[in-house]
C-alpha positions as CSV (number, residue, x, y, z in Angstrom):
1,M,19.1,-14.0,-20.7
2,R,17.1,-15.6,-23.5
3,Y,16.7,-19.3,-23.8
4,P,15.9,-21.2,-27.0
5,A,12.6,-23.0,-27.7
6,Y,12.5,-26.8,-28.4
7,P,12.8,-27.7,-32.1
8,E,9.4,-29.4,-32.2
9,Y,6.1,-29.1,-30.3
10,K,2.8,-30.8,-30.2
11,E,-0.6,-29.9,-28.8
12,S,-0.9,-31.1,-25.2
13,G,-4.7,-31.1,-25.2
14,V,-4.5,-29.1,-21.9
15,Q,-5.6,-25.5,-22.0
16,W,-3.2,-24.1,-19.5
17,L,-0.2,-26.0,-21.0
18,G,-0.9,-25.4,-24.6
19,Q,1.9,-26.9,-26.8
20,V,4.6,-29.1,-25.2
21,P,7.8,-30.4,-26.7
22,G,7.2,-33.2,-29.1
23,H,8.9,-35.9,-27.1
24,W,7.2,-35.0,-23.7
25,E,4.2,-36.9,-22.3
26,V,1.3,-35.6,-20.3
27,K,-0.2,-37.8,-17.6
28,R,-2.6,-37.5,-14.7
29,G,-0.8,-37.0,-11.4
30,R,-2.0,-40.4,-10.1
31,F,0.3,-42.1,-12.7
32,A,3.4,-40.2,-11.7
33,M,3.1,-39.7,-7.9
34,R,1.3,-40.9,-4.8
35,V,-0.9,-38.4,-2.9
36,N,-1.0,-38.4,0.9
37,P,0.7,-41.8,1.2
38,P,1.9,-43.3,4.6
39,A,5.5,-42.5,5.5
40,P,7.3,-45.8,6.0
41,I,10.4,-44.1,7.4
42,L,8.3,-42.5,10.2
43,R,6.4,-45.7,10.9
44,N,9.5,-47.7,11.2
45,L,10.9,-45.4,13.9
46,E,10.8,-46.4,17.6
47,E,8.2,-44.6,19.7
48,D,10.9,-42.8,21.7
49,Q,12.7,-41.4,18.7
50,E,12.6,-37.7,17.8
51,I,11.0,-36.4,14.6
52,S,10.4,-33.0,13.0
53,F,7.1,-31.2,13.7
54,V,5.9,-28.8,11.0
55,P,3.0,-26.3,11.7
56,M,1.7,-24.2,8.8
57,D,3.7,-21.2,9.8
58,A,6.9,-23.2,9.3
59,V,6.1,-23.8,5.6
60,N,7.4,-21.0,3.5
61,E,6.0,-19.6,0.3
62,N,7.7,-20.9,-2.8
63,G,9.9,-23.4,-1.0
64,G,11.6,-24.0,2.4
65,I,10.6,-25.4,5.7
66,R,11.6,-24.1,9.1
67,L,12.7,-27.1,11.1
68,D,13.0,-25.6,14.6
69,Q,10.4,-27.8,16.2
70,T,10.6,-31.5,17.1
71,R,8.5,-34.0,18.9
72,V,9.0,-37.5,20.3
73,K,7.1,-39.8,18.0
74,A,4.9,-41.2,20.8
75,E,3.9,-37.7,22.0
76,V,2.3,-36.7,18.7
77,G,-0.4,-39.3,18.2
78,G,-2.8,-39.4,15.3
79,G,-4.5,-36.6,13.4
80,Y,-1.4,-35.1,11.9
81,T,0.0,-35.3,8.3
82,E,3.0,-37.7,8.1
83,F,5.7,-37.3,5.5
84,Q,9.4,-38.0,5.0
85,D,12.5,-36.7,3.3
86,G,12.0,-36.4,-0.5
87,D,8.3,-35.7,-0.3
88,V,6.7,-32.5,-1.7
89,V,4.3,-30.8,0.7
90,I,1.8,-28.2,-0.3
91,A,-0.7,-26.2,1.7
92,K,-4.3,-27.2,0.8
93,I,-6.3,-24.4,2.7
94,T,-7.0,-20.9,1.5
95,P,-5.1,-18.5,1.3
96,C,-2.0,-20.6,1.9
97,F,-2.5,-22.6,-1.2
98,E,-3.0,-19.5,-3.4
99,N,0.2,-18.0,-1.8
100,S,2.2,-21.0,-3.0
101,K,3.0,-22.3,0.5
102,G,4.9,-25.5,-0.1
103,S,8.3,-27.1,-0.1
104,I,10.4,-30.2,-0.7
105,A,10.8,-32.0,2.6
106,T,14.5,-32.3,3.4
107,G,16.7,-32.4,6.4
108,L,13.9,-33.7,8.7
109,V,15.0,-35.1,12.0
110,N,15.4,-38.9,11.5
111,S,14.2,-38.2,7.9
112,A,10.5,-38.0,9.1
113,A,7.9,-35.5,10.3
114,Y,4.4,-34.9,11.4
115,G,2.9,-31.7,10.1
116,T,-0.3,-29.7,10.1
117,T,-3.4,-31.5,8.7
118,E,-3.6,-28.6,6.2
119,L,-0.9,-30.1,4.0
120,H,-1.1,-32.4,1.0
121,V,1.9,-34.8,0.6
122,L,3.1,-35.7,-2.9
123,R,5.6,-38.5,-3.3
124,A,7.2,-38.8,-6.8
125,S,7.4,-42.1,-8.5
126,Q,10.7,-43.4,-10.0
127,A,9.7,-41.7,-13.3
128,L,9.4,-38.3,-11.7
129,D,12.1,-36.0,-10.2
130,Y,10.7,-34.7,-6.9
131,R,12.4,-31.3,-7.6
132,F,10.7,-31.0,-11.0
133,L,7.4,-31.9,-9.2
134,F,7.9,-29.2,-6.6
135,Y,8.6,-26.6,-9.3
136,L,5.5,-27.6,-11.1
137,T,3.4,-27.1,-8.0
138,I,4.4,-23.5,-7.7
139,T,3.5,-22.5,-11.2
140,D,0.6,-20.1,-11.7
141,G,-1.2,-22.8,-13.7
142,Y,-1.1,-25.3,-10.9
143,R,-2.2,-22.8,-8.3
144,K,-5.0,-21.2,-10.3
145,L,-6.5,-24.6,-11.3
146,G,-6.3,-25.8,-7.7
147,E,-8.0,-22.6,-6.5
148,S,-10.9,-23.2,-9.0
149,E,-11.5,-26.7,-7.5
150,M,-11.5,-25.7,-3.8
151,Y,-14.5,-26.7,-1.8
152,G,-15.8,-25.3,1.5
153,A,-16.9,-21.9,2.7
154,G,-15.1,-18.7,3.3
155,G,-11.7,-19.1,5.0
156,Q,-12.1,-22.9,5.2
157,K,-11.9,-23.6,1.5
158,R,-9.5,-26.4,0.6
159,V,-8.0,-28.1,-2.4
160,P,-9.2,-31.7,-2.6
161,P,-6.7,-34.5,-3.0
162,E,-8.4,-35.5,-6.2
163,F,-7.1,-32.3,-7.8
164,C,-3.5,-33.5,-7.2
165,K,-4.3,-37.0,-8.5
166,D,-6.1,-35.7,-11.7
167,F,-3.8,-32.8,-12.5
168,L,-2.5,-33.2,-16.0
169,T,1.2,-33.2,-15.5
170,P,3.8,-32.5,-18.2
171,L,6.5,-35.3,-18.1
172,P,9.8,-34.9,-20.0
173,P,12.1,-38.0,-19.9
174,L,13.6,-38.3,-16.4
175,P,17.1,-37.1,-17.3
176,E,15.5,-34.0,-18.8
177,Q,13.5,-33.4,-15.7
178,T,16.7,-33.6,-13.7
179,A,18.4,-31.1,-16.0
180,I,15.4,-28.7,-15.7
181,A,15.4,-29.0,-11.9
182,D,19.2,-28.4,-11.8
183,F,18.8,-25.3,-14.0
184,L,16.0,-24.0,-11.8
185,D,17.9,-24.7,-8.6
186,R,20.8,-22.7,-9.9
187,E,18.7,-19.8,-11.2
188,M,16.4,-19.6,-8.2
189,G,19.4,-19.5,-6.0
190,R,20.7,-16.5,-7.9
191,I,17.4,-14.7,-7.8
192,D,16.8,-15.5,-4.1
193,R,20.3,-14.1,-3.2
194,L,19.5,-10.9,-5.1
195,V,16.1,-10.6,-3.4
196,A,17.8,-11.2,0.0
197,K,20.3,-8.4,-0.6
198,K,17.5,-6.0,-1.6
199,R,15.5,-6.9,1.5
200,Q,18.6,-6.2,3.6
201,L,18.8,-2.8,1.9
202,I,15.1,-2.1,2.8
203,A,15.8,-3.1,6.5
204,L,18.8,-0.7,6.6
205,L,16.6,2.1,5.1
206,K,13.9,1.4,7.7
207,E,16.5,1.6,10.4
208,Q,17.8,4.9,8.9
209,R,14.3,6.2,8.8
210,T,13.6,5.3,12.5
211,A,16.9,6.7,13.6
212,L,16.2,10.0,11.8
213,I,12.8,10.4,13.4
214,S,14.1,9.5,16.9
215,R,17.1,11.8,16.8
216,T,15.1,14.8,15.4
217,V,12.1,14.7,17.8
218,T,14.3,14.3,20.8
219,R,17.4,16.4,19.9
220,G,16.1,18.9,17.5
221,L,16.9,19.8,13.9
222,P,20.4,19.5,12.5
223,A,22.2,22.8,12.4
224,D,21.8,23.4,8.6
225,A,18.1,22.5,8.7
226,A,17.5,24.7,11.7
227,L,19.0,27.7,9.9
228,E,16.9,26.8,6.8
229,F,13.7,27.1,8.9
230,G,14.9,30.4,10.6
231,L,15.7,28.7,13.9
232,E,18.9,28.9,16.0
233,P,20.7,25.5,16.1
234,H,20.8,23.8,19.5
235,T,24.2,23.9,21.1
236,R,23.3,23.5,24.7
237,F,21.5,20.5,26.2
238,K,20.2,19.5,29.6
239,N,19.5,16.2,31.3
240,S,15.8,15.5,30.9
241,G,15.7,13.2,34.0
242,I,13.9,10.6,31.8
243,E,15.9,7.5,30.9
244,W,14.6,7.0,27.4
245,L,15.1,10.6,26.5
246,G,18.5,11.3,28.0
247,Q,19.5,14.9,27.1
248,V,17.2,17.3,25.4
249,P,17.8,20.9,24.1
250,E,17.7,23.7,26.6
251,G,14.4,25.5,26.2
252,W,12.4,22.3,25.7
253,V,10.2,21.0,28.5
254,V,9.2,17.5,29.3
255,I,5.6,16.7,30.1
256,P,3.4,13.7,30.8
257,L,1.5,12.5,27.7
258,R,-1.8,13.3,29.4
259,Y,-0.9,17.0,29.3
260,A,-0.1,16.8,25.6
261,F,-3.1,14.8,24.3
262,L,-6.8,14.4,24.7
263,N,-7.5,10.7,25.0
264,Q,-10.6,10.0,23.0
265,D,-11.2,6.4,24.0
266,Y,-14.6,7.5,25.3
267,R,-15.8,8.1,21.7
268,R,-17.3,4.7,21.3
269,I,-20.5,4.7,19.4
270,P,-22.9,1.8,19.6
271,L,-23.9,0.2,16.3
272,A,-27.5,1.3,16.7
273,G,-26.4,4.9,16.4
274,I,-24.4,4.5,13.1
275,D,-25.5,4.8,9.5
276,R,-23.9,1.5,8.6
277,A,-24.4,1.9,4.8
278,D,-22.7,5.3,4.8
279,M,-19.7,4.2,7.0
280,E,-19.3,0.9,5.2
281,K,-19.0,2.6,1.9
282,N,-17.0,5.7,2.6
283,Y,-14.6,5.2,5.5
284,P,-11.5,3.1,6.1
285,Y,-10.9,0.7,9.0
286,Y,-7.7,0.7,11.0
287,G,-6.7,-2.6,12.5
288,A,-4.3,-3.2,15.4
289,S,-1.3,-3.3,13.1
290,G,-2.1,0.0,11.5
291,V,-3.0,-1.6,8.2
292,I,-5.9,0.1,6.5
293,D,-8.8,-1.8,5.1
294,Y,-12.3,-0.9,4.1
295,V,-15.1,-2.1,6.3
296,E,-16.3,-5.6,5.8
297,D,-19.2,-7.4,7.4
298,Y,-17.2,-9.2,10.0
299,I,-16.3,-5.9,11.7
300,F,-19.9,-5.3,12.6
301,D,-19.9,-8.4,14.7
302,E,-18.1,-6.4,17.4
303,A,-20.2,-4.8,20.2
304,L,-18.7,-1.4,19.8
305,I,-17.0,0.6,17.1
306,L,-14.9,3.7,17.4
307,V,-15.4,6.5,14.9
308,A,-12.5,9.1,15.2
309,E,-12.3,12.6,14.0
310,D,-9.8,14.4,11.7
311,G,-6.3,14.6,12.9
312,A,-6.3,11.9,15.6
313,N,-3.3,9.7,16.4
314,L,-4.1,6.1,16.7
315,L,-2.2,3.8,19.1
316,S,-3.0,0.1,19.5
317,R,-3.4,-1.1,23.0
318,S,-2.0,-4.7,22.7
319,T,0.9,-4.1,20.3
320,P,1.4,-0.3,20.3
321,L,2.0,1.2,17.0
322,A,1.5,5.0,16.6
323,F,0.5,6.5,13.3
324,L,-1.4,9.4,11.9
325,A,-5.0,8.7,10.9
326,T,-6.7,11.5,8.9
327,G,-10.4,12.0,8.1
328,K,-13.1,9.9,9.6
329,Y,-12.5,6.1,10.1
330,W,-13.5,3.0,11.9
331,V,-11.3,1.4,14.6
332,N,-12.1,-1.4,17.0
333,N,-11.8,-1.0,20.8
334,H,-8.3,-2.4,20.9
335,A,-6.8,1.1,20.2
336,H,-6.3,4.4,22.0
337,I,-7.3,7.5,20.2
338,L,-5.1,10.5,21.0
339,K,-5.6,14.1,19.8
340,P,-3.0,16.7,20.5
341,L,-4.1,19.6,22.7
342,S,-1.8,21.9,21.0
343,G,1.2,22.0,18.6
344,D,1.9,20.2,15.4
345,I,0.4,16.7,15.0
346,G,3.3,15.6,12.7
347,Y,5.8,16.3,15.5
348,W,3.7,14.4,18.0
349,V,3.3,11.4,15.7
350,G,7.1,11.2,15.5
351,V,7.5,11.3,19.3
352,L,4.9,8.5,19.7
353,Q,6.7,6.4,17.1
354,T,10.0,6.8,18.9
355,F,8.9,5.5,22.4
356,D,9.3,1.8,23.3
357,Y,6.0,0.8,24.9
358,T,6.9,-2.8,25.6
359,P,7.7,-2.4,29.4
360,L,4.4,-0.8,30.0
361,I,2.2,-3.6,28.5
362,T,0.5,-5.6,31.3
363,G,-1.9,-8.5,31.6
364,A,-1.5,-12.2,30.9
365,A,-4.7,-13.2,29.2
366,Q,-5.1,-10.0,27.1
367,P,-1.9,-7.9,27.3
368,K,-2.5,-4.2,26.8
369,L,-1.3,-0.7,27.4
370,T,-3.7,0.9,29.9
371,A,-4.8,4.5,29.6
372,D,-3.2,5.4,32.9
373,R,0.2,4.0,31.9
374,L,-0.1,5.7,28.5
375,G,-0.9,9.0,30.1
376,S,2.2,8.8,32.4
377,I,4.7,8.6,29.6
378,M,7.0,11.6,29.6
379,L,7.4,13.4,26.3
380,P,9.7,16.2,25.0
381,K,7.9,19.4,24.0
382,P,9.6,22.1,21.9
383,S,8.0,25.4,21.0
384,A,5.1,25.3,18.5
385,A,7.2,26.9,15.8
386,E,10.0,24.3,16.3
387,Q,7.4,21.4,16.3
388,T,6.2,22.6,12.9
389,A,9.7,22.9,11.5
390,I,10.6,19.4,12.7
391,A,7.4,18.0,11.2
392,T,8.1,19.6,7.9
393,Y,11.7,18.5,7.8
394,L,10.8,14.9,8.7
395,D,8.0,14.8,6.1
396,R,10.6,15.8,3.5
397,E,13.5,13.6,4.6
398,T,11.4,10.5,5.3
399,A,9.7,10.9,1.8
400,K,13.2,10.6,0.3
401,I,13.8,7.3,2.2
402,D,10.3,6.1,1.4
403,K,10.9,6.7,-2.3
404,L,14.1,4.7,-2.2
405,M,12.3,1.8,-0.5
406,E,9.6,1.9,-3.1
407,K,12.2,1.6,-5.8
408,V,13.8,-1.4,-4.1
409,E,10.4,-3.0,-3.5
410,A,9.5,-2.6,-7.2
411,A,12.8,-4.3,-8.1
412,I,12.0,-7.2,-5.8
413,A,8.5,-7.5,-7.4
414,R,10.1,-7.6,-10.8
415,L,12.6,-10.3,-9.7
416,Q,9.7,-12.3,-8.2
417,E,7.7,-12.0,-11.4
418,Y,10.7,-13.2,-13.4
419,R,11.2,-16.1,-11.0
420,T,7.6,-17.2,-11.5
421,A,7.7,-16.8,-15.3
422,L,11.1,-18.7,-15.5
423,I,9.8,-21.7,-13.5
424,T,6.6,-21.9,-15.6
425,A,8.5,-21.6,-18.9
426,A,11.0,-24.3,-17.9
427,V,8.6,-27.0,-16.5
428,T,6.1,-26.5,-19.3
429,G,8.7,-26.7,-22.1
430,K,8.4,-23.2,-23.4
431,I,12.1,-22.9,-23.2
432,D,14.9,-25.5,-23.6
433,V,17.4,-25.2,-20.8
434,R,19.2,-28.5,-21.4
435,E,22.3,-26.8,-22.8
436,A,22.2,-24.2,-19.9
437,V,23.2,-26.9,-17.4
438,A,25.4,-29.1,-19.7
């Protein structure tokens, strides 16, 4: 939907704002809000009364606070950020600030909270609608300017409170601020519901993908797919004797993982034996979550680095996640490196992705899946020809699901871009939404 512009504009004198409606004002934040003020509601509570407790991971991006933690006021003590219902809280540390972590505080236990010290608290004056203020803080202009004023080094950079106090804030008349906030509340609700539905669809597609892999690597190909690959469909099954497998096709065998893979954990190369410049430039790094990154300096602080060969399966020790790693790559010593002794690696990846490793993880201080326990896992093994057929089939069918997920993810990205653009346009006066909520 297209919204009209205001009938008259003037220069704001602020580069990121450009022109603003002729009747709007532009003031420094200190004249429209208080930054990091005390919370009178909290201070007036008795010491034995309960309040909300908000760590950084409870503050959402672009709004919302998870309020599942509470504390008795006397137990918290000093050193935390205090705030109350109606305040706007924003993360001040990188990368949380850049990621738009922040929210309106509402629904707090006894209307008060202590939170992480990495929050700035903004309390709107009577001339500023706190919802309008919140929407302003999640605009690209606010976040980019705040990022440019961060101080500190590396991962400890923070936005100073002076940024919030000196930020040149567009100020429509209060009734107009309320109308803009009402409009954005309504439109954000619509967009967020659409995004939630699409995320549900992605979750269903992931479940479908997992079920497809699990069913195929343990029960064989569907009848039509088996015939397509020149195989006889399975009609007879036998009890595997393994709880997680249940029945498997007749003709399949069940073997311990140690007889299916060569465990290459021994391939740990000391840093002294590595051409760092070559590896840093040319080879990816696999972390415990399976996410690929290219090597950065901090990785070389580790005592030992693994360099794996082509065609190895990678399995994290602490939070097992099996996936196929191709080519040469770096990986730290929190992973098992498995290479099939025979058969199709695509099939074996599917089997490793199907197994639930949770019951086998041991250790309190540093939980992990030991090599012995890993080697004892019983796995189904069809013939080499059937392994290849299963791997080819799964590559094709999972690619279809992956393509659908990519389309849904792209739709979510477009909705989020529209969300950001609409907020910025409304709070900077580039569109006139007063009639939209009349």
